[in-house]
C-alpha positions in Angstrom: 102.0 97.1 90.8 102.8 99.9 93.3 99.7 99.4 95.5 100.3 97.9 98.9 96.8 96.6 99.1 96.7 92.9 98.0 93.1 93.2 96.8 93.9 96.2 94.6 96.9 94.3 93.1 94.6 91.4 92.2 91.9 93.8 90.9 94.3 95.6 88.5 96.0 92.4 87.4 92.7 90.8 86.6 91.4 93.9 84.7 94.5 94.1 82.6 94.2 90.4 81.7 90.5 90.7 80.9 91.1 93.8 78.7 94.0 92.0 76.9 91.6 89.0 76.3 89.1 91.4 74.7 91.9 92.8 72.5 92.8 89.3 71.4 89.2 88.5 70.7 89.0 91.5 68.3 92.2 90.2 66.6 90.6 86.7 66.3 93.1 85.1 68.7 90.8 82.7 70.5 93.6 80.6 72.0 94.9 83.8 73.7 91.4 84.6 75.0 91.2 81.2 76.6 94.7 81.4 78.2 93.9 84.9 79.6 90.7 83.6 81.0 92.6 80.9 82.8 95.2 83.4 84.1 92.6 86.0 85.3 90.0 83.8 86.9 92.0 83.0 90.1 92.4 86.7 90.7 88.8 87.5 89.8 87.6 84.8 92.2 89.8 86.2 95.0 88.4 89.7 95.0 85.0 90.8 96.4 81.9 90.7 94.1 82.1 94.5 94.0 85.6 96.1 94.0 86.2 99.8 93.4 82.6 100.2 92.2 83.1 97.5 89.5 80.7 94.5 89.5 83.2 91.7 89.5 80.6 89.1 90.0 79.0 90.0 86.6 82.5 90.3 85.0 83.3 86.7 86.1 79.9 85.5 84.8 80.2 87.4 81.5 83.8 86.3 80.9 82.9 82.6 81.5 80.0 82.9 79.1 82.2 84.5 76.5 84.8 81.8 76.7 82.2 79.0 76.6 80.7 80.7 73.5 83.9 80.7 71.6 84.1 78.4 68.6 86.5 75.4 69.0 89.1 76.9 66.7 92.3 78.5 67.9 91.7 81.6 65.8 89.2 83.3 63.6 89.5 86.2 61.1 90.1 89.6 62.6 86.8 91.2 63.5 84.8 88.0 62.9 83.8 87.8 66.5 80.7 90.0 65.9 79.4 87.9 63.1 79.7 84.9 65.5 77.5 86.7 68.0 80.4 87.4 70.4 80.7 90.7 72.1 83.4 92.7 73.8 82.9 92.7 77.6 82.0 95.9 79.4 82.5 96.7 83.0 79.4 97.4 85.1 79.6 100.1 87.7 77.8 99.6 90.9 76.6 102.8 92.7 77.0 102.2 96.4 75.7 104.4 99.2 78.8 105.8 100.9 77.3 107.3 104.0 
């Protein structure tokens, strides 16, 4: 919130929302995952494909796939996401030449 860079603000906002969605997935709160997807996607789409060495393009794709793979229910049992073949998203770091 303290950054003056608008891209940084969107980046951090989106990462917090994606991380919170992953927490909700672990808890079985699928409705919350879907809502956080809707909240975060405008920010994720507004920042570059690679931002602060994070592959945002892949994060957008992975998050979309995750949400599309959710069962239709609003919730599942805590921890059941693994049994359903769902996984917690991980950030991919992109090594860039900084010469």
